[in-house]
N, C-alpha and C positions, 0 to 999 in steps of 0.2 A: 207365929208371925215372922216373916223374913227380916233380916238385918238391913238397915238402911245402907244403900250403896253411895259412897262418895268417890268423886273423881278429883285428885289433886293435880294441879297443873303448874309446874314451876320447873325452870331449868336448873335449879340448884338440887342436884340429886341427893346430896347428904341432908339437906332440909326436908326434902320429900320423904326420905326414909325415916328421919326422925319423927315426922307427922304421922307416917303410916304406923310406926311402932307404938305411938302414943294413942292414936285412934282406934286401933284394932281392939285392944282390952277394954275400950269404952263402949264397945257394941256396934262397931260400924265394919262394913266391908269397904275395903280401900283399893282403888285402882289409881295408877299414877301415869302421867304424861309429861313430857319435858319440852315439847315444842308443839307447833301447830299441826304437824302431820300426825303425831302421836295422839294429840287431842282428838282429831276427826276419826282416827282408827279406833279409838276407845269407845265409840258409839256414845257419845255424851248425852244424847236424849234419853238414854236408859238410866242415867244416873238419878238418884234421889236429890242430890245436891252436888254442885261443882265449886271447888276452891280454886280460883284462877289468879295467877300473878299478872300484874300489869306488864312487868318487863320480861318479855320472852324473846328468844332469837328468831329473826325473820319476821314473823307477825306478832304484833303486840297483843296483849290480853284484851285491850279495848277493840282491836279489829275482830278477833275471835268472837267477843261478846256481841258485838253489833251484827254479825252475820248470824250467830246462833240464835238471837232473839227474832228473827224472821220466821223461824219454824218451831221454836220451843220456848216454854216458860218454866222450864227447869230452874229452880232457884240457884243463883250464883253469889258467892261472897268473893269479893276482890281483895287481893293482897296489895296493898298500896305502899308507897314510900312513906316513911315516918314524917308526920306534920305536913303532908302534901295535900293541901285543900283542893288543888286543881285536879289531882287523880280521884279523889272522892267525889267531887262534884261531876266530873265527866263520867265517872262510873255509873252514878245513880241516873244520870241523864239518859245513858244508853241501856239502861235495864238491869243493873246490878241490885240485889236485894239487900246487900249489907257490905261491910268492908272490915278488914283487920289491917292494922298498921304494922309494918316490919320495922325492927324486930319485935316478935310477940311472944308472949307466955302461951304454952300449948294449952293451958287451961282456958285461956280467953278464947282461943279458937274452937275448942269443944263447947264452950258456953254459946258462942255465936252460932255454931252449926246446929246445936239442939234448940235454940231459940227460933231460928229460921225454919226448921223442920216442923216445929210446933205450929208455926203460923201457917204451914201449908199441909198439915196433917190430913185435911179433908180432900187432899187430891186423890186419895185412894178410898178407903172405907171412911164413912162419916163417923166421927166420934159419937159416943153414946150421948143422946140429948141434943145433938147438934140438929137433927131434923126438925126439932121444935123451934128452932131460931127463926123469927118471922122475916118475911120479905120486907126490906125497907124500900119505901117509895117516895121520892121527893120530886115533884114535878115530873119531868120526863126521863128521870134517871131511876132505875131499879137496881137493887142490890140484894143478893141472896147469900147470906153468910154461910149457910150449910154447904153450898156447892163452891163458895168463893167465886161467884160469878157476878158481873155487873153489866148493865145495858143502858144505853142512852138513846132515846128515840126509837127504841126497839132493836138497836144493833148492839150485838156483844162487843164489849170493850176488851181489848188485849192489855191486861194490866199485870204488872209484876207484883209480887208479894207486898213490898213496901207501899206501892201505889194503891193497891186494894185496901190495905189497913188505913191509908190516909183517907181514902174516899169514905170508907165506913165511919171513920171519926167524924168527918165533916157532915155526912148525912144524919148522924145522930145528934149533932149540935147545930143544926140549921139556924142561921140568924144569930148565932153566938160567936164571939171572938175566941178564937183558940190560939194559945201561945205557941211559939216554936218549940219550947221544951215538951210540951204535951204532944206536939205532932211528932217530934222525934222519938218519944217514948212509944207512940202508937206504931210508928212505922218501923223501927228498928228494935224496939224492946229496951231502949236505954236513952239516956240523955248524954250528950257529947261535948258539954262544956262550951268552950269558945267556938267550937266548930259547929255547933247546932244550927246557927243562922244560915250559913252558906249551904249546908247539906239539905236542909229542909227547904230552902228557898229553891233550889235546883229541882228537888223532887216535886214540889207544888207546881212549879213551872211546866214540868213534863205532864203532870196529871191535867193541869189547866188546859193544855194544847189539845190533849186527847178528848176532853169533854167539850170544849169550845169548837173543835172541828166538826162535831156533830150537831151542836146547838146554835153556833153562830153568834154567841154572846158570852162575855165573861161572867162566870157564876162564882168563882173563888176570888174574892177580892182582898187586896192587901190593906191592912190597917196599920197605919204607920205607928212604929215604936211598940206594937202590941202583938202583932201575928197576922192571922187570916180569918176571914169569915166567909162561909158558904151562904150566899145571898138567898133569901126567901123566894121561891119561885113566884112569878107574876101570874096573873089569871091567863095570860096568853100561852104559858107553857103547858105541855102535856096535851 
């Protein structure tokens, strides 16, 4: 089995070299880029995962991610400023799969990379036993866990890793209130303390727009002071 290929994008060359030295022995092939031009030249769509800094010279990481998401669902972990809710929410809104705050412990980055790669492992060979995972169907929404694909009214949905995990959680708990901590755990593999609410709210908002664009009716409803509920489909759906 080939080693997973990571693309590190940060204009701090010393930081990138430190990350490269740490990630290499952990079992990753590591490429580096320090600006938008180098990012594009590195053929990012071939990477298994991209670690992308928000603050880059010329074009920001947000700009690069927004354009990249038009043609690729390669998972992206954003490097954000410490305690910047805005960076995190914006990153999730435009398609980031997770984030790590600067400064960070290299162990945390490795853990986040592995967690995201585990959630997207079926992008290549399907893991043993995954083929037996049943198709989830709720009204006019269908989800196939084995291939990590979802459809609404027969149209394939373009979902990030976190969005797919969130949708799967909702479909498995139709009609039940799901708290933000549980949704954060499902989407990112962690709970994030005081930042849970805003990060989950942003992600739910984006997933809701993708579903409602197809269905024309809001199906993920907010439950005040409790979380969210995926509404039971009515007889008119499907």
